[in-house]
N, C-alpha and C positions, 0 to 999 in steps of 0.2 A: 525796397532795395532798388536803387537807381541804376541807370545805364552805365555810369562811369565809376561806380564803386569798385568794380573788379579790377580796374586798371591802375589803381593807386595814384590818381592824379591829384595835384594840389588844387586849391580853389581857383587860382588864376588860370591854370591850364584847362580846368573844367569849364570856366566861363568862356574861354576862347573856343573850345570845341562846340559849346552850345551856340555861340554866335555864328560859327561857320556852318553848323547844321541849319540854323534859322535862315541864313543867307541862301543856302542851297534850296531850301524849301520855298522861299520867296521867289527866287529865280525860276524854279520849276513851275510855280503857280502862274507867274507872269507869262512864261512861254506857252503854257497850256491855254491861258486866256487868249493870247494873241493868235494861236493856231486855230482855235475853235470859234473865233469871232465871225459870225455870218455876214457882218456888214463891213468887212475890211475893204471890199472893192469900192465902197463909197468914200473911203478916207483918202483915196488916191495913192495908197501904198503899192498897189499892184496885186498880182495873184500869188506871190511867193513870200515866204518868211525869210528874212535875212538872219542867217545863223553864222556868227563869226567863227565858231569852231569848225563848222563845215567848210568854210572858205579857207581857213588855215590848213585843214586837212588836204583839200584839193590843191592848194599851192605847194604843200609839201610833196604830194605825189607828182606834181608837174616838174618840180625842180630837184627831185631826188638824185638824178644822174649827175647834176652839177656838183653836188656835195659828197658824192660817193668816194670813199677812201679804200683802196684795196688793202686788205689785211689777210693774214693767214686763215682766219676763221671764214672770211668771205670766199677765199679760194677753196677751202675744204668743202663748203656747202655747194659751191658751183660744181665741183667735181662730183660730190655725192648725189646731186640732183640731176645733173645733165650727163656727165660722161660715164659714170659707173653703171647706171642701168642700161645704157646703150651697149656698152662693152660686154656686160654680162649676158645680155640677150643675144648679142652677136656670137659670143663663144658657145652658148648653149645651142643655138640654132645650127652653127657650123659643125659642132660635135655630132648632133643628131643626124644632120644631112650626110656627113662623111661616113658615119656608121651605116646608114641606109645604102649609100652608094657602094660601100665595100661589100655588103651582102649581095647587092645586085651583081657586082663584078665577079664574085666568087661562085655565083649560081645557087646561092642558098634560098633565093626567092624567085619563083617562076614569074614569067612575064605576065601571066594572067592574074597573079596575086598582087602585082605592084599597084600602089595607090595612084601614081601619075604615069600614064603611058600615052603613046602617040596614036592609038587606034580609036 
């Protein structure tokens, strides 16, 4: 039972998938060979491996702001990640502090039992 029998591919699609797989394996082997070559410094290539995918990724990261398009989804995530947590934390801290201050003002907590005091 072969790898592609479960996917009901015709012969042409099967050959194409096998060619893509073989190309991936060849590129992987070539990259591994280049990365582990101890004599690379003698060939004048320098000390790093040129990886076009890495350079594309870095270029994308550097120019992301130039191609950003504001959408509703982006606005939602900006709100959910930046504004909502700060607002929620502020509301919770304010409620807790106001409740504690109210207890202090009503005399329910003695000065000696307060967490924060000036003595």
